[in-house]
PyMOL commands that place a pseudoatom at each C-alpha (Angstrom):
pseudoatom trace, name=CA, resn=MET, resi=1, chain=A, elem=C, hetatm=0, pos=[72.503, 108.006, 110.926]
pseudoatom trace, name=CA, resn=PRO, resi=2, chain=A, elem=C, hetatm=0, pos=[72.810, 110.191, 114.024]
pseudoatom trace, name=CA, resn=GLN, resi=3, chain=A, elem=C, hetatm=0, pos=[76.264, 111.629, 114.649]
pseudoatom trace, name=CA, resn=ASP, resi=4, chain=A, elem=C, hetatm=0, pos=[76.735, 109.904, 118.031]
pseudoatom trace, name=CA, resn=ILE, resi=5, chain=A, elem=C, hetatm=0, pos=[76.158, 106.446, 116.520]
pseudoatom trace, name=CA, resn=TYR, resi=6, chain=A, elem=C, hetatm=0, pos=[78.539, 107.258, 113.656]
pseudoatom trace, name=CA, resn=ASP, resi=7, chain=A, elem=C, hetatm=0, pos=[81.212, 108.375, 116.139]
pseudoatom trace, name=CA, resn=LYS, resi=8, chain=A, elem=C, hetatm=0, pos=[80.826, 105.159, 118.166]
pseudoatom trace, name=CA, resn=ILE, resi=9, chain=A, elem=C, hetatm=0, pos=[81.154, 102.995, 115.051]
pseudoatom trace, name=CA, resn=MET, resi=10, chain=A, elem=C, hetatm=0, pos=[84.246, 104.894, 113.898]
pseudoatom trace, name=CA, resn=MET, resi=11, chain=A, elem=C, hetatm=0, pos=[85.899, 104.611, 117.332]
pseudoatom trace, name=CA, resn=LEU, resi=12, chain=A, elem=C, hetatm=0, pos=[85.211, 100.861, 117.409]
pseudoatom trace, name=CA, resn=ALA, resi=13, chain=A, elem=C, hetatm=0, pos=[86.658, 100.409, 113.904]
pseudoatom trace, name=CA, resn=LYS, resi=14, chain=A, elem=C, hetatm=0, pos=[89.806, 102.333, 114.882]
pseudoatom trace, name=CA, resn=ARG, resi=15, chain=A, elem=C, hetatm=0, pos=[90.261, 100.417, 118.153]
pseudoatom trace, name=CA, resn=ARG, resi=16, chain=A, elem=C, hetatm=0, pos=[89.926, 97.047, 116.434]
pseudoatom trace, name=CA, resn=GLY, resi=17, chain=A, elem=C, hetatm=0, pos=[92.302, 97.919, 113.603]
pseudoatom trace, name=CA, resn=ILE, resi=18, chain=A, elem=C, hetatm=0, pos=[89.716, 97.847, 110.840]
pseudoatom trace, name=CA, resn=ILE, resi=19, chain=A, elem=C, hetatm=0, pos=[90.613, 101.360, 109.662]
pseudoatom trace, name=CA, resn=TYR, resi=20, chain=A, elem=C, hetatm=0, pos=[93.313, 103.913, 110.456]
pseudoatom trace, name=CA, resn=PRO, resi=21, chain=A, elem=C, hetatm=0, pos=[93.202, 107.636, 109.724]
pseudoatom trace, name=CA, resn=SER, resi=22, chain=A, elem=C, hetatm=0, pos=[95.667, 108.240, 106.865]
pseudoatom trace, name=CA, resn=PHE, resi=23, chain=A, elem=C, hetatm=0, pos=[96.932, 111.506, 108.270]
pseudoatom trace, name=CA, resn=GLU, resi=24, chain=A, elem=C, hetatm=0, pos=[98.169, 109.726, 111.412]
pseudoatom trace, name=CA, resn=ILE, resi=25, chain=A, elem=C, hetatm=0, pos=[100.267, 107.337, 109.331]
pseudoatom trace, name=CA, resn=TYR, resi=26, chain=A, elem=C, hetatm=0, pos=[101.579, 109.510, 106.488]
pseudoatom trace, name=CA, resn=GLY, resi=27, chain=A, elem=C, hetatm=0, pos=[100.799, 113.095, 107.486]
pseudoatom trace, name=CA, resn=GLY, resi=28, chain=A, elem=C, hetatm=0, pos=[98.633, 115.292, 105.298]
pseudoatom trace, name=CA, resn=VAL, resi=29, chain=A, elem=C, hetatm=0, pos=[94.916, 115.821, 104.821]
pseudoatom trace, name=CA, resn=ALA, resi=30, chain=A, elem=C, hetatm=0, pos=[92.437, 114.635, 107.450]
pseudoatom trace, name=CA, resn=GLY, resi=31, chain=A, elem=C, hetatm=0, pos=[89.309, 112.692, 106.540]
pseudoatom trace, name=CA, resn=PHE, resi=32, chain=A, elem=C, hetatm=0, pos=[90.939, 109.851, 104.620]
pseudoatom trace, name=CA, resn=TYR, resi=33, chain=A, elem=C, hetatm=0, pos=[91.303, 106.322, 105.982]
pseudoatom trace, name=CA, resn=ASP, resi=34, chain=A, elem=C, hetatm=0, pos=[93.444, 103.283, 105.253]
pseudoatom trace, name=CA, resn=TYR, resi=35, chain=A, elem=C, hetatm=0, pos=[92.345, 99.720, 105.846]
pseudoatom trace, name=CA, resn=GLY, resi=36, chain=A, elem=C, hetatm=0, pos=[94.080, 97.836, 108.620]
pseudoatom trace, name=CA, resn=PRO, resi=37, chain=A, elem=C, hetatm=0, pos=[94.643, 94.065, 108.426]
pseudoatom trace, name=CA, resn=LEU, resi=38, chain=A, elem=C, hetatm=0, pos=[91.091, 93.295, 109.553]
pseudoatom trace, name=CA, resn=GLY, resi=39, chain=A, elem=C, hetatm=0, pos=[89.627, 95.963, 107.285]
pseudoatom trace, name=CA, resn=SER, resi=40, chain=A, elem=C, hetatm=0, pos=[91.426, 94.555, 104.256]
pseudoatom trace, name=CA, resn=GLN, resi=41, chain=A, elem=C, hetatm=0, pos=[90.103, 91.080, 104.977]
pseudoatom trace, name=CA, resn=LEU, resi=42, chain=A, elem=C, hetatm=0, pos=[86.584, 92.408, 105.586]
pseudoatom trace, name=CA, resn=LYS, resi=43, chain=A, elem=C, hetatm=0, pos=[86.681, 94.301, 102.263]
pseudoatom trace, name=CA, resn=LEU, resi=44, chain=A, elem=C, hetatm=0, pos=[87.873, 91.167, 100.444]
pseudoatom trace, name=CA, resn=ASN, resi=45, chain=A, elem=C, hetatm=0, pos=[85.084, 89.077, 102.014]
pseudoatom trace, name=CA, resn=ILE, resi=46, chain=A, elem=C, hetatm=0, pos=[82.443, 91.632, 100.990]
pseudoatom trace, name=CA, resn=GLU, resi=47, chain=A, elem=C, hetatm=0, pos=[83.789, 91.726, 97.415]
pseudoatom trace, name=CA, resn=ASN, resi=48, chain=A, elem=C, hetatm=0, pos=[83.743, 87.920, 97.212]
pseudoatom trace, name=CA, resn=LEU, resi=49, chain=A, elem=C, hetatm=0, pos=[80.155, 87.767, 98.507]
pseudoatom trace, name=CA, resn=TRP, resi=50, chain=A, elem=C, hetatm=0, pos=[79.137, 90.429, 95.993]
pseudoatom trace, name=CA, resn=ARG, resi=51, chain=A, elem=C, hetatm=0, pos=[80.708, 88.440, 93.159]
pseudoatom trace, name=CA, resn=LYS, resi=52, chain=A, elem=C, hetatm=0, pos=[79.088, 85.228, 94.347]
pseudoatom trace, name=CA, resn=PHE, resi=53, chain=A, elem=C, hetatm=0, pos=[75.646, 86.842, 94.590]
pseudoatom trace, name=CA, resn=PHE, resi=54, chain=A, elem=C, hetatm=0, pos=[75.583, 88.870, 91.377]
pseudoatom trace, name=CA, resn=LEU, resi=55, chain=A, elem=C, hetatm=0, pos=[77.869, 87.002, 88.999]
pseudoatom trace, name=CA, resn=LEU, resi=56, chain=A, elem=C, hetatm=0, pos=[77.376, 83.329, 89.740]
pseudoatom trace, name=CA, resn=LYS, resi=57, chain=A, elem=C, hetatm=0, pos=[73.626, 83.382, 90.322]
pseudoatom trace, name=CA, resn=ASP, resi=58, chain=A, elem=C, hetatm=0, pos=[72.767, 85.402, 87.225]
pseudoatom trace, name=CA, resn=ASN, resi=59, chain=A, elem=C, hetatm=0, pos=[75.351, 83.721, 84.977]
pseudoatom trace, name=CA, resn=CYS, resi=60, chain=A, elem=C, hetatm=0, pos=[77.053, 87.054, 84.291]
pseudoatom trace, name=CA, resn=ILE, resi=61, chain=A, elem=C, hetatm=0, pos=[80.699, 87.841, 83.705]
pseudoatom trace, name=CA, resn=GLU, resi=62, chain=A, elem=C, hetatm=0, pos=[82.906, 90.395, 85.399]
pseudoatom trace, name=CA, resn=ILE, resi=63, chain=A, elem=C, hetatm=0, pos=[84.804, 92.893, 83.247]
pseudoatom trace, name=CA, resn=ASN, resi=64, chain=A, elem=C, hetatm=0, pos=[87.774, 94.854, 84.567]
pseudoatom trace, name=CA, resn=THR, resi=65, chain=A, elem=C, hetatm=0, pos=[88.262, 98.266, 83.046]
for i in range(1, 65): cmd.bond("trace and resi %d" % i, "trace and resi %d" % (i + 1))
show_as sticks, trace
zoom trace
């Protein structure tokens, strides 16, 4: 992915509250991100779709470790 497209996607995600740079919230090392309210919901939706696709269709079980 070209750098300019990556930068545009990251700026959009920050503006919409999907992610926030961790160092702006807590101080510390740059390069880490926290999920905002929309990002947390998006992550949950992706996890649920993953479970639905892989676990329910193939009659598999999920194991937490």
